Backbone bond lengths (Angstrom), bond angles and torsions (degrees), N, CA, C in turn:
res aa  C-N    CA-C-N  psi(-1)  N-CA   C-N-CA  omega(-1)  CA-C   N-CA-C  phi
1 M - - - 1.478 - - 1.519 108.58 -
2 V 1.353 113.09 134.30 1.455 119.00 177.38 1.529 109.01 -78.35
3 P 1.331 117.64 144.16 1.488 119.09 -175.02 1.507 113.02 -56.16
4 T 1.317 113.71 145.37 1.461 119.70 174.37 1.527 109.59 -80.43
5 H 1.299 117.09 141.35 1.443 120.42 176.24 1.501 109.67 -114.74
6 D 1.308 116.57 118.25 1.462 122.35 -179.41 1.528 108.39 -103.32
7 T 1.305 115.91 114.89 1.475 119.16 -176.73 1.541 113.07 -86.99
8 H 1.311 116.94 6.77 1.477 119.08 -178.74 1.523 111.00 -54.90
9 H 1.345 117.66 -34.71 1.456 119.10 -169.94 1.520 112.27 -84.59
10 A 1.314 117.40 1.12 1.497 117.02 179.19 1.496 113.32 -127.07
11 H 1.356 116.75 -9.37 1.469 117.22 -165.15 1.518 113.98 -76.75
12 D 1.283 120.85 -2.54 1.467 119.69 -175.64 1.486 114.18 -95.59
13 H 1.318 119.81 1.41 1.455 121.53 -177.64 1.486 110.81 -133.31
14 H 1.299 117.68 148.65 1.453 120.91 175.68 1.515 109.35 -69.60
15 D 1.317 117.82 -26.46 1.453 122.04 172.64 1.544 106.89 -75.85
16 L 1.316 116.25 105.71 1.453 119.62 -172.86 1.512 113.99 -67.52
17 G 1.320 116.17 -11.88 1.449 120.39 177.49 1.517 113.26 -88.59
18 A 1.353 116.11 -6.48 1.434 119.42 -176.82 1.505 111.90 -78.39
19 H 1.316 116.95 159.73 1.472 120.39 179.99 1.506 109.29 -126.86
20 G 1.356 113.86 158.98 1.459 119.11 175.08 1.507 111.29 110.23
21 H 1.327 116.27 -175.34 1.456 123.07 -177.22 1.530 109.12 -119.89
22 G 1.303 114.16 67.17 1.447 119.14 -169.79 1.503 116.43 -88.80
23 G 1.373 114.47 -143.75 1.428 121.28 -158.59 1.513 117.72 -77.23
24 A 1.295 122.22 3.77 1.458 119.50 -175.76 1.552 112.55 -86.08
25 H 1.303 117.77 -3.62 1.459 119.29 175.97 1.498 109.92 -66.64
26 H 1.348 114.05 151.92 1.459 119.39 176.26 1.528 107.98 -99.03
27 H 1.338 116.37 57.73 1.479 119.72 -178.42 1.536 107.92 -77.58
28 V 1.287 114.19 160.30 1.473 121.02 169.36 1.508 106.69 -71.55
29 D 1.287 117.40 127.04 1.456 121.11 176.88 1.523 108.86 -82.82
30 P 1.346 116.65 112.17 1.473 119.33 -175.83 1.511 111.16 -65.01
31 N 1.342 119.12 -22.17 1.453 120.83 178.89 1.512 111.68 -69.05
32 N 1.321 116.68 -26.44 1.433 121.03 177.51 1.533 111.17 -93.01
33 H 1.315 115.96 -63.05 1.474 120.12 -177.36 1.516 113.24 -71.18
34 G 1.319 118.07 -21.34 1.459 119.00 175.79 1.494 111.37 -59.79
35 R 1.351 115.70 -43.49 1.452 120.85 178.08 1.519 110.99 -66.50
36 A 1.329 116.66 -38.97 1.480 121.41 178.97 1.503 110.02 -62.39
37 F 1.315 117.02 -45.52 1.464 121.52 178.48 1.519 111.16 -61.70
38 A 1.323 117.46 -44.20 1.483 120.63 -177.20 1.525 111.13 -64.09
39 V 1.369 115.99 -43.05 1.475 119.75 -179.83 1.518 110.25 -68.03
40 A 1.331 118.23 -45.31 1.462 121.57 -178.82 1.501 112.07 -62.57
41 I 1.349 116.43 -42.87 1.475 119.66 -179.94 1.529 111.28 -64.92
42 A 1.340 116.10 -44.52 1.475 119.42 178.73 1.521 112.69 -60.13
43 L 1.339 115.00 -48.00 1.492 116.87 -178.20 1.493 112.47 -65.54
44 N 1.313 116.62 -40.47 1.500 119.04 -177.31 1.499 112.77 -74.50
45 A 1.338 117.01 -34.20 1.461 118.34 177.40 1.518 111.48 -63.84
46 G 1.332 115.55 -41.63 1.489 118.83 176.31 1.494 113.23 -64.83
47 F 1.348 115.24 -39.72 1.468 120.27 -178.34 1.532 111.62 -68.42
48 V 1.317 117.96 -33.46 1.444 123.03 178.92 1.548 109.68 -55.91
49 A 1.308 114.93 -50.03 1.485 120.13 -179.23 1.522 111.37 -61.05
50 I 1.338 116.07 -45.27 1.448 120.02 -178.66 1.510 111.88 -66.22
51 E 1.328 115.99 -42.02 1.484 119.87 -177.98 1.495 111.98 -66.81
52 F 1.327 117.80 -40.41 1.457 120.16 -179.51 1.495 110.79 -64.55
53 V 1.333 117.08 -46.02 1.510 120.94 -178.97 1.491 109.72 -61.16
54 Y 1.303 119.85 -49.20 1.462 121.15 -178.16 1.517 112.15 -73.52
55 G 1.307 117.87 -25.90 1.459 120.71 173.47 1.507 110.81 -63.08
56 F 1.365 114.80 -42.39 1.459 121.62 178.33 1.550 109.81 -65.52
57 I 1.313 116.69 -42.45 1.467 121.56 -179.07 1.508 109.45 -64.50
58 A 1.334 116.40 -43.61 1.482 120.98 -175.35 1.512 112.17 -82.95
59 N 1.328 117.53 -6.49 1.450 122.73 179.25 1.543 109.81 61.83
60 S 1.353 114.96 39.11 1.444 122.07 -178.28 1.535 112.40 -105.66
61 T 1.320 115.23 114.77 1.489 119.05 176.19 1.499 109.67 -63.84
62 A 1.329 116.15 -40.89 1.440 120.69 -176.84 1.562 111.28 -57.60
63 L 1.346 116.16 -45.27 1.458 120.08 178.46 1.526 112.71 -65.71
64 M 1.327 116.58 -44.62 1.470 119.61 -178.18 1.541 109.81 -68.94
65 A 1.313 117.02 -37.81 1.477 121.45 178.71 1.522 108.62 -66.31
66 D 1.347 116.25 -40.97 1.438 119.61 178.81 1.496 111.47 -64.96
67 A 1.336 116.53 -37.21 1.470 121.24 176.76 1.530 110.84 -61.11
68 G 1.365 115.96 -43.74 1.449 118.41 175.75 1.522 113.64 -63.07
69 H 1.333 114.66 -36.24 1.449 119.50 179.10 1.507 110.20 -68.81
70 N 1.352 116.35 -40.70 1.457 120.34 177.49 1.515 111.06 -63.21
71 L 1.333 118.38 -35.29 1.438 121.18 178.62 1.527 110.74 -64.13
72 S 1.341 116.46 -41.81 1.462 118.91 176.96 1.510 110.58 -65.07
73 D 1.328 115.96 -30.81 1.496 119.23 177.61 1.529 111.81 -70.09
74 V 1.330 116.71 -36.17 1.458 119.04 175.18 1.518 110.87 -61.55
75 L 1.326 116.22 -42.67 1.460 120.13 177.30 1.539 109.98 -65.00
76 G 1.346 115.81 -39.80 1.452 119.25 177.38 1.493 112.86 -63.20
77 L 1.344 116.77 -41.15 1.450 119.66 177.21 1.525 112.44 -63.44
78 L 1.344 116.11 -40.89 1.435 119.10 175.17 1.556 112.27 -58.23
79 L 1.361 114.35 -42.09 1.437 120.24 179.19 1.555 111.69 -65.17
80 A 1.295 115.11 -42.97 1.475 118.48 -179.83 1.536 110.63 -67.85
81 W 1.318 117.72 -37.50 1.444 121.57 177.73 1.518 110.51 -62.59
82 G 1.321 114.32 -47.03 1.457 117.38 178.79 1.506 112.26 -59.90
83 A 1.324 118.33 -39.47 1.435 122.57 178.07 1.517 112.07 -64.46
84 A 1.349 115.17 -40.83 1.454 120.12 179.30 1.532 111.72 -63.07
85 I 1.300 116.49 -28.17 1.480 120.48 175.00 1.501 111.89 -80.83
86 L 1.341 117.32 -43.67 1.461 121.72 -178.86 1.532 112.45 -65.34
87 V 1.330 115.68 -30.42 1.468 118.63 -176.72 1.527 112.22 -64.00
88 R 1.339 116.50 -16.91 1.448 119.66 -179.67 1.557 112.65 -95.49
89 R 1.280 114.86 1.03 1.490 118.71 177.29 1.500 111.37 -61.19
90 A 1.287 118.57 134.94 1.443 122.71 -177.93 1.537 110.10 -70.52
91 P 1.352 119.25 148.60 1.434 121.99 177.21 1.528 111.44 -59.36
92 S 1.342 117.14 152.98 1.447 121.75 179.34 1.538 106.84 -137.56
93 Q 1.334 116.07 176.96 1.434 119.61 -179.02 1.552 110.05 -67.42
94 R 1.298 116.32 -22.93 1.461 119.30 179.70 1.520 110.67 -89.47
95 F 1.339 117.67 -44.11 1.445 123.11 178.68 1.533 107.67 -114.41
96 T 1.331 115.72 90.09 1.459 121.02 -170.40 1.496 113.93 -71.25
97 Y 1.348 117.52 -15.95 1.454 121.83 173.66 1.531 110.88 -105.25
98 G 1.315 118.03 12.94 1.452 120.24 -174.25 1.532 109.42 75.09
99 L 1.329 116.87 -150.44 1.449 122.53 179.24 1.522 109.59 -116.49
100 R 1.310 116.68 34.27 1.437 120.52 -177.06 1.528 113.61 -60.84
101 S 1.313 116.43 -36.87 1.462 119.18 -178.64 1.506 115.18 -67.42
102 S 1.341 116.71 -8.94 1.472 119.39 175.31 1.533 111.73 -60.55
103 S 1.308 117.84 -28.17 1.497 121.00 177.98 1.504 109.37 -67.41
104 I 1.345 117.77 -35.09 1.455 121.09 178.22 1.509 110.65 -66.86
105 L 1.324 115.46 -44.12 1.479 119.18 178.58 1.512 111.48 -64.02
106 A 1.341 116.80 -36.23 1.477 119.50 178.48 1.526 110.95 -66.45
107 A 1.344 115.57 -42.39 1.484 118.47 179.72 1.535 109.41 -62.48
108 L 1.333 114.72 -41.72 1.492 117.58 -179.60 1.518 110.57 -65.64
109 A 1.333 117.94 -43.57 1.445 121.21 -179.42 1.562 109.83 -63.49
110 N 1.327 116.61 -40.89 1.467 120.25 179.66 1.519 111.83 -62.30
111 A 1.324 115.49 -40.65 1.474 118.62 179.04 1.533 109.98 -65.83
112 M 1.332 118.45 -38.63 1.447 122.03 178.10 1.519 109.43 -66.92
113 F 1.343 117.89 -42.68 1.457 121.27 179.32 1.547 110.20 -56.61
114 L 1.343 115.13 -45.09 1.454 119.21 -178.05 1.526 111.21 -62.44
115 L 1.340 116.18 -42.57 1.475 119.41 -177.92 1.506 112.54 -69.31
116 V 1.339 116.55 -38.81 1.434 121.54 176.28 1.544 110.96 -64.02
117 A 1.321 116.70 -45.13 1.440 120.63 177.88 1.509 111.85 -62.70
118 S 1.325 114.77 -38.65 1.514 118.29 178.31 1.524 110.72 -64.88
119 G 1.326 116.86 -39.94 1.443 118.71 177.32 1.526 113.10 -63.40
120 A 1.317 118.24 -37.29 1.440 121.43 178.55 1.532 110.50 -67.21
121 I 1.323 116.24 -40.58 1.462 119.85 178.53 1.547 110.30 -65.22
122 A 1.318 116.99 -41.73 1.474 120.42 -178.56 1.500 110.56 -65.16
123 W 1.307 117.94 -42.83 1.458 124.03 -179.65 1.528 110.51 -60.98
124 E 1.288 118.27 -46.82 1.450 121.95 178.94 1.536 111.56 -66.15
125 A 1.298 117.03 -39.71 1.446 121.12 -179.13 1.554 110.54 -65.41
126 I 1.317 116.68 -41.77 1.473 120.45 178.33 1.532 111.64 -61.51
127 Q 1.339 114.33 -44.47 1.468 119.25 177.99 1.534 112.00 -59.45
128 R 1.318 114.12 -42.44 1.482 117.56 -178.14 1.535 112.18 -72.25
129 L 1.324 120.15 -21.77 1.459 122.40 176.00 1.506 111.37 -62.96
130 A 1.362 117.23 -32.57 1.463 121.28 -175.86 1.538 108.48 -69.54
131 Q 1.305 116.80 -31.93 1.457 120.99 -178.44 1.513 109.41 -144.28
132 T 1.293 118.39 89.32 1.459 124.30 -171.43 1.541 110.13 -80.46
133 P 1.306 117.69 119.46 1.466 120.61 176.90 1.545 110.95 -83.83
134 E 1.296 116.83 167.38 1.468 119.44 175.54 1.490 111.51 -73.90
135 V 1.329 115.52 134.31 1.479 120.03 -174.89 1.535 109.37 -116.85
136 A 1.330 117.26 137.54 1.460 122.42 176.82 1.510 110.46 -79.70
137 G 1.310 114.73 92.66 1.498 122.87 -173.91 1.515 113.39 -55.60
138 L 1.366 117.26 -44.85 1.450 119.35 -177.40 1.504 113.33 -62.84
139 T 1.314 116.95 -45.04 1.496 122.92 178.56 1.531 109.19 -59.96
140 V 1.361 114.94 -45.30 1.460 119.32 -179.05 1.549 110.07 -61.20
141 T 1.311 117.47 -44.02 1.449 121.96 -179.10 1.502 112.62 -61.63
142 V 1.351 117.93 -46.42 1.446 122.39 -176.04 1.532 110.65 -66.72
143 V 1.331 115.60 -47.17 1.452 119.01 -177.99 1.525 112.10 -65.96
144 A 1.350 113.52 -42.23 1.493 118.46 179.55 1.537 109.08 -65.48
145 G 1.302 118.38 -37.12 1.475 121.63 177.00 1.522 111.57 -59.23
146 I 1.313 117.25 -41.50 1.443 121.66 177.84 1.537 108.58 -63.67
147 G 1.333 115.47 -39.02 1.460 121.07 179.17 1.518 111.88 -61.95
148 V 1.325 117.17 -37.84 1.448 121.59 -179.64 1.575 108.88 -62.04
149 V 1.322 115.55 -42.74 1.450 120.12 -178.26 1.529 110.44 -66.57
150 I 1.322 116.63 -50.18 1.490 121.99 -176.48 1.515 110.51 -63.29
151 N 1.340 116.55 -49.69 1.462 119.43 -177.43 1.512 113.09 -70.56
152 G 1.349 116.17 -34.53 1.455 119.05 176.33 1.489 112.50 -64.60
153 F 1.335 116.11 -41.40 1.466 120.86 178.14 1.532 110.33 -65.76
154 S 1.337 116.44 -42.46 1.456 121.14 179.35 1.530 110.67 -62.04
155 A 1.338 118.13 -41.59 1.456 121.54 178.59 1.555 109.74 -63.52
156 W 1.310 115.86 -39.97 1.466 120.42 -179.99 1.521 111.09 -58.75
157 L 1.312 117.47 -34.78 1.465 121.35 -177.52 1.518 110.90 -63.58
158 F 1.334 117.82 -24.54 1.465 120.95 -176.90 1.520 114.94 -107.77
159 V 1.331 117.68 3.33 1.461 120.69 -174.64 1.528 111.74 -57.52
160 K 1.310 118.16 -50.81 1.437 121.63 -175.04 1.521 112.08 -61.30
161 G 1.360 116.65 -49.31 1.465 120.75 -178.32 1.518 112.86 -67.89
162 S 1.312 118.59 -23.90 1.469 121.23 -175.64 1.518 113.60 -69.32
163 K 1.340 116.09 -15.69 1.495 118.71 -176.96 1.521 111.15 -77.60
164 K 1.344 119.69 -22.21 1.458 120.85 -175.28 1.537 113.73 -121.87
165 D 1.314 117.04 -13.33 1.465 119.37 -174.04 1.501 108.92 -126.08
166 L 1.315 117.27 119.64 1.459 122.05 179.71 1.535 112.11 -62.68
167 N 1.298 116.49 -36.86 1.482 121.37 176.60 1.511 110.94 -59.36
168 I 1.332 117.58 -49.84 1.443 121.44 177.97 1.520 111.41 -66.80
169 R 1.331 115.26 -33.57 1.457 118.66 175.85 1.498 112.84 -61.69
170 G 1.333 114.67 -35.15 1.457 120.19 176.81 1.532 110.45 -62.04
171 A 1.333 116.88 -43.17 1.455 120.09 178.03 1.497 110.84 -66.25
172 Y 1.338 117.13 -40.02 1.477 121.53 178.62 1.539 111.00 -61.46
173 L 1.356 114.91 -46.22 1.436 119.38 -177.58 1.541 111.30 -64.01
174 H 1.325 115.99 -37.69 1.448 120.10 175.96 1.517 109.72 -56.25
175 M 1.314 116.59 -53.57 1.467 120.35 -176.65 1.519 113.42 -67.45
176 A 1.324 115.43 -38.18 1.496 119.12 179.19 1.511 109.48 -66.17
177 A 1.343 115.73 -41.20 1.472 118.84 -179.96 1.529 110.24 -64.31
178 D 1.356 115.85 -38.12 1.460 119.93 178.38 1.502 110.86 -63.34
179 A 1.344 116.05 -41.61 1.464 120.09 179.21 1.512 110.99 -61.59
180 A 1.328 115.73 -40.98 1.490 121.44 -179.98 1.513 109.19 -64.78
181 I 1.355 115.19 -43.63 1.478 118.71 178.84 1.526 111.61 -59.28
182 S 1.314 114.67 -48.99 1.477 120.94 -179.21 1.511 110.64 -59.16
183 L 1.308 116.62 -42.46 1.469 120.65 -179.56 1.537 110.20 -63.40
184 G 1.353 115.79 -43.97 1.467 119.03 179.99 1.535 109.83 -64.03
185 V 1.323 116.93 -39.92 1.471 120.71 -178.68 1.541 109.47 -67.13
186 A 1.341 116.31 -38.85 1.480 120.53 -179.56 1.531 110.38 -65.40
187 V 1.324 116.43 -42.18 1.493 120.93 179.07 1.524 108.60 -64.51
188 A 1.318 116.17 -43.63 1.487 118.91 178.33 1.514 111.38 -61.90
189 G 1.334 116.49 -39.46 1.455 120.03 179.56 1.540 111.15 -61.33
190 I 1.303 116.86 -42.01 1.449 121.46 179.66 1.567 110.85 -63.35
191 V 1.331 113.80 -44.78 1.505 118.21 178.57 1.516 109.96 -63.94
192 M 1.297 118.15 -42.36 1.478 121.94 -179.69 1.533 111.19 -63.35
193 M 1.316 116.96 -33.94 1.437 121.23 179.45 1.566 112.08 -61.05
194 F 1.326 114.24 -39.22 1.447 118.10 -174.02 1.533 114.67 -99.20
195 T 1.346 117.05 -13.97 1.462 119.09 -176.55 1.544 112.47 -118.73
196 G 1.314 118.11 -22.65 1.441 121.40 -174.95 1.532 113.80 73.50
197 F 1.311 116.87 16.92 1.466 122.60 177.98 1.516 108.94 -81.75
198 D 1.312 117.82 75.62 1.467 122.37 -176.15 1.507 113.59 -64.58
199 W 1.339 116.88 -22.85 1.467 120.02 179.04 1.542 113.14 -66.23
200 L 1.345 115.74 -13.72 1.454 119.72 177.35 1.548 110.26 -63.93
201 D 1.331 116.61 -27.99 1.458 120.14 179.08 1.513 110.61 -56.48
202 S 1.320 117.85 -45.16 1.464 121.79 179.89 1.506 111.80 -75.96
203 V 1.329 118.49 -39.28 1.434 120.95 -178.77 1.512 111.98 -62.74
204 V 1.308 117.13 -44.08 1.464 121.88 177.68 1.542 110.13 -60.81
205 S 1.303 115.41 -40.10 1.492 118.29 177.48 1.508 111.91 -58.28
206 L 1.318 117.25 -42.69 1.453 122.23 179.90 1.561 112.12 -66.70
207 V 1.300 114.11 -40.09 1.463 119.50 178.61 1.521 110.48 -63.62
208 V 1.304 117.02 -45.13 1.456 120.76 -178.85 1.512 110.72 -66.66
209 V 1.337 117.74 -36.16 1.465 123.07 176.30 1.543 109.02 -58.16
210 A 1.296 117.53 -43.94 1.462 121.78 179.00 1.495 110.61 -61.61
211 V 1.345 118.34 -40.59 1.470 121.87 179.49 1.503 110.19 -65.18
212 I 1.342 116.90 -42.07 1.452 121.65 -179.00 1.542 111.16 -62.22
213 V 1.337 115.51 -44.62 1.474 120.18 -177.92 1.507 111.09 -62.93
214 V 1.348 116.34 -42.57 1.453 119.92 179.52 1.529 111.47 -64.19
215 A 1.349 116.03 -41.37 1.454 119.08 -178.99 1.497 113.49 -71.28
216 T 1.342 116.12 -28.43 1.452 121.19 -176.55 1.527 113.39 -84.27
217 W 1.313 116.40 -26.16 1.445 120.90 -172.04 1.556 112.18 -57.63
218 G 1.337 115.54 -41.12 1.469 117.82 179.89 1.498 112.03 -64.11
219 M 1.361 116.76 -41.18 1.472 119.43 179.11 1.493 110.52 -66.17
220 L 1.340 118.74 -38.98 1.467 121.25 179.62 1.517 108.57 -64.28
221 R 1.309 118.62 -44.75 1.460 121.57 179.10 1.532 111.99 -59.83
222 D 1.320 116.17 -48.02 1.467 120.94 -178.16 1.511 112.33 -63.78
223 S 1.354 117.11 -42.00 1.439 119.83 -176.55 1.534 110.96 -72.69
224 V 1.333 118.29 -33.98 1.455 120.58 176.24 1.543 109.52 -66.12
225 Q 1.287 116.50 -42.29 1.486 120.78 179.05 1.514 110.44 -62.94
226 L 1.335 118.15 -43.44 1.483 119.48 178.19 1.521 111.12 -65.83
227 A 1.341 117.15 -38.03 1.450 120.81 178.15 1.523 111.81 -62.36
228 L 1.346 116.22 -27.64 1.461 121.75 179.37 1.527 111.64 -94.00
229 S 1.331 116.81 14.92 1.478 123.44 178.77 1.500 113.71 61.53
230 A 1.328 117.14 33.64 1.445 122.60 176.77 1.556 109.27 -71.52
231 V 1.315 114.05 158.29 1.472 118.44 173.04 1.537 107.98 -64.26
232 P 1.341 117.49 127.15 1.487 119.37 -179.26 1.541 110.76 -54.95
233 A 1.337 114.03 148.46 1.484 119.48 -172.33 1.521 112.44 -59.64
234 H 1.342 117.37 -30.24 1.495 119.29 -174.94 1.556 112.04 -83.41
235 I 1.329 117.70 -0.83 1.463 119.98 -179.97 1.509 110.73 -111.60
236 D 1.318 116.66 130.43 1.461 122.09 177.36 1.502 108.61 -94.78
237 F 1.319 117.98 111.59 1.435 123.34 -177.05 1.531 112.34 -58.70
238 A 1.316 115.29 -43.10 1.475 120.73 -178.36 1.548 110.13 -64.20
239 D 1.321 116.96 -38.50 1.471 118.77 179.31 1.497 113.31 -66.50
240 V 1.390 115.67 -39.27 1.438 119.06 176.42 1.513 112.02 -63.24
241 E 1.350 116.56 -44.70 1.460 120.20 178.79 1.536 112.13 -62.42
242 A 1.309 116.27 -41.67 1.465 122.13 178.85 1.534 111.38 -61.12
243 Y 1.346 114.39 -41.60 1.498 118.60 178.09 1.519 110.32 -61.79
244 L 1.354 116.67 -47.15 1.456 121.16 -176.07 1.525 109.14 -63.73
245 R 1.282 119.93 -40.57 1.465 124.02 -177.11 1.546 111.60 -65.82
246 Q 1.360 116.76 -30.70 1.421 118.68 -178.21 1.518 114.68 -86.36
247 C 1.351 116.23 -2.97 1.444 119.22 179.30 1.553 110.44 -66.14
248 P 1.310 118.44 138.66 1.460 122.28 -178.67 1.531 112.56 -52.26
249 G 1.349 116.42 130.56 1.427 120.92 175.20 1.498 114.91 89.58
250 V 1.382 118.31 -13.62 1.466 122.07 -179.61 1.511 109.36 -87.59
251 T 1.323 115.46 122.34 1.464 119.88 -180.00 1.550 112.96 -104.73
252 D 1.319 115.45 -18.14 1.458 118.79 178.17 1.550 109.37 -158.15
253 V 1.336 113.23 158.40 1.468 120.13 -178.44 1.520 106.63 -135.24
254 H 1.325 118.90 129.65 1.477 119.36 173.10 1.526 108.66 -147.26
255 D 1.329 114.18 174.52 1.483 122.47 -175.57 1.526 111.38 51.99
256 L 1.351 115.70 42.15 1.474 118.72 178.06 1.543 107.47 -85.90
257 H 1.287 115.37 122.05 1.483 121.89 179.15 1.529 108.66 -132.59
258 I 1.333 115.08 131.19 1.466 121.88 178.49 1.523 108.55 -128.93
259 W 1.298 117.93 132.31 1.470 118.97 -179.94 1.522 109.96 -152.77
260 G 1.313 116.18 165.53 1.450 121.33 178.66 1.514 109.77 -93.35
261 M 1.314 116.08 123.64 1.479 119.95 175.92 1.530 110.51 -80.69
262 S 1.324 116.09 -28.07 1.459 122.14 177.52 1.529 106.16 -150.33
263 T 1.343 114.35 -169.22 1.467 117.34 -179.57 1.546 111.02 -79.83
264 T 1.338 117.50 -2.66 1.449 119.70 -179.15 1.510 112.96 -128.96
265 E 1.343 120.24 -13.11 1.445 123.33 -174.18 1.526 111.94 -121.45
266 S 1.374 113.04 144.84 1.475 117.54 -179.53 1.519 109.43 -126.63
267 A 1.342 116.04 152.08 1.436 121.25 -179.67 1.524 109.99 -130.14
268 M 1.352 115.67 159.64 1.456 119.17 -177.08 1.526 108.54 -150.63
269 T 1.345 115.70 143.83 1.447 121.64 170.21 1.527 107.09 -129.04
270 V 1.311 118.00 147.73 1.472 121.21 179.52 1.520 111.11 -159.97
271 H 1.275 115.66 150.60 1.454 123.59 172.44 1.524 110.13 -104.60
272 L 1.332 118.40 125.44 1.467 122.26 179.96 1.512 108.16 -111.35
273 V 1.326 114.95 123.33 1.470 120.51 178.28 1.541 107.10 -87.49
274 M 1.378 116.12 116.30 1.446 121.55 -179.30 1.531 109.51 -131.89
275 P 1.357 119.73 93.65 1.446 123.28 -173.84 1.542 113.52 -54.66
276 D 1.314 118.97 -29.83 1.433 121.43 -178.74 1.532 113.83 -76.81
277 G 1.345 115.60 -4.33 1.430 119.34 177.32 1.510 115.29 96.04
278 Y 1.310 114.38 -175.57 1.485 120.63 -175.49 1.504 110.57 -59.65
279 P 1.378 116.26 124.40 1.474 119.40 -173.30 1.477 115.98 -85.22
280 G 1.337 117.57 -5.10 1.462 121.89 -177.63 1.512 113.73 100.93
281 D 1.312 115.66 154.85 1.475 121.07 -175.71 1.510 114.34 -59.91
282 T 1.324 117.13 -38.92 1.450 120.42 -176.25 1.530 111.04 -61.96
283 F 1.310 116.48 -40.49 1.490 121.30 178.74 1.507 110.85 -60.94
284 L 1.330 116.00 -46.93 1.491 120.15 -178.31 1.509 110.10 -73.25
285 D 1.308 118.66 -33.58 1.484 118.80 175.10 1.509 112.91 -63.30
286 T 1.332 115.79 -33.73 1.463 120.04 177.51 1.510 110.76 -67.11
287 I 1.323 118.34 -40.30 1.440 121.97 177.29 1.519 109.46 -63.96
288 M 1.318 115.95 -45.16 1.434 121.22 178.16 1.517 112.76 -57.41
289 C 1.314 115.81 -45.56 1.478 120.22 -179.58 1.550 112.21 -63.29
290 T 1.359 115.85 -37.61 1.451 121.47 178.63 1.521 109.69 -66.59
291 L 1.321 117.11 -43.92 1.460 121.68 179.18 1.503 110.19 -58.86
292 K 1.323 116.72 -38.46 1.463 120.19 -178.04 1.525 111.08 -72.56
293 E 1.347 116.52 -48.15 1.454 120.81 -172.43 1.542 112.89 -79.58
294 R 1.334 117.78 -32.96 1.449 122.12 -175.81 1.526 111.25 -91.86
295 F 1.337 116.94 -38.59 1.451 120.80 -174.34 1.540 114.40 -113.51
296 S 1.320 116.81 -0.45 1.498 120.75 -179.23 1.522 112.82 60.44
297 I 1.330 114.79 36.18 1.477 120.10 175.28 1.518 106.48 -104.85
298 G 1.318 116.35 104.29 1.452 121.47 -172.95 1.522 116.02 -86.35
299 H 1.348 117.12 -19.40 1.485 120.49 -178.06 1.502 106.76 -123.39
300 S 1.363 117.91 105.34 1.447 122.46 -179.86 1.485 112.19 -119.05
301 T 1.303 118.04 134.33 1.466 123.58 174.10 1.516 107.43 -121.48
302 L 1.332 115.13 117.45 1.458 122.15 -176.17 1.547 110.18 -111.89
303 Q 1.305 116.88 125.88 1.487 120.71 176.30 1.522 107.74 -111.79
304 V 1.323 114.76 126.80 1.468 120.23 -179.60 1.531 111.19 -99.58
305 E 1.285 116.60 133.28 1.450 123.51 178.60 1.545 109.48 -130.41
306 Q 1.333 116.99 149.24 1.467 120.56 179.94 1.537 112.38 -89.16
307 G 1.337 116.35 -10.55 1.490 120.05 179.73 1.500 112.83 79.58
308 T 1.332 119.34 20.93 1.459 120.58 179.82 1.528 110.36 -81.18
309 T 1.319 117.64 -15.80 1.480 121.66 171.39 1.536 107.75 -126.20
310 R 1.343 114.56 160.91 1.450 118.76 -176.63 1.531 109.59 -86.92
311 H 1.304 115.76 129.05 1.477 121.06 176.96 1.518 109.22 -123.00
312 A 1.308 114.86 145.31 1.477 119.47 172.46 1.538 107.89 -149.02
313 C 1.310 115.48 149.95 1.450 119.60 179.11 1.520 110.01 -67.58
314 A 1.303 117.50 124.33 1.475 121.72 -176.13 1.562 110.63 -66.74
315 L 1.315 117.21 -14.29 1.437 120.07 -178.56 1.560 113.28 -83.48
316 H 1.322 114.76 -14.12 1.469 119.42 -177.71 1.552 110.38 -85.93
317 A 1.310 113.87 145.87 1.468 119.76 -176.08 1.523 112.06 -58.37
318 E 1.310 116.87 -37.89 1.477 119.18 -176.30 1.503 112.70 -66.47
319 A 1.388 114.38 -21.60 1.473 118.01 178.85 1.515 110.71 -71.23
320 F 1.337 117.23 -30.47 1.482 120.95 -178.82 1.506 111.90 -85.76
321 A 1.341 115.81 -14.35 1.467 118.74 -173.87 1.517 111.58 -77.00
322 E 1.331 116.51 -15.72 1.472 118.09 -175.59 1.479 112.59 -98.64
């Protein structure tokens, strides 16, 4: 058997001779997002208390439901913040990849929190439609307006990080959804002030719930797939395999596995059949560098075989058929 080459020890630096797990990861920087989480949590926790009290005073289901939803968001932000910290934990003998996958679990939990909160809002709104109480439109409008400002600012804190990190995207969606809810409630409050259509309080709640569910579904799907070790959405499995097969000296590729270690990092293992034998570290380092720069696969483990014995991935059906 030709020696296995594990590129884990070089893949984090553009200098292919370097070792370690250094700065090329796209981790969440706790110095930046840590402050964003702290500010967003403090603002929203204070607003939850205010919104619930005035929702009760104004007899507004929309305000009280939004307060409950905001409370779930505070818990979700705490969860996402914790994951952003845990994802930077160094690997150990027990957790050989560190705790990177905690960000996947946080994204999944946040999506579930949003859907559960949406269900509670919808249920309450439907019940209130049957018997609509009088709602204090002015109070609803003022409090919801404050919510638009607080939640909009909180969402802005996570805009940049949401583009590359599913965990941060979860926090962003929470805050953006809250801003949308508050805006809808504020508009309904204005209309109720001038028309007396108190049933709008419940109708707006249902409309906002629909918006939240649509926005959350993609995050739920992506986080479930990552939790099941699916190929990350931004990586084309067929393209990666085609690239490996066209590498000089490679006659076959098997046991190719690609998965997300976290919401920002991907890993890959593969067996390369090379009849001429081990091609040298430089050749494999070049493949590793291409996988990182072209396909965003930062952790690659390549095993070279000469093909003198028959190998097949034990996970494939054909391997069990024989």
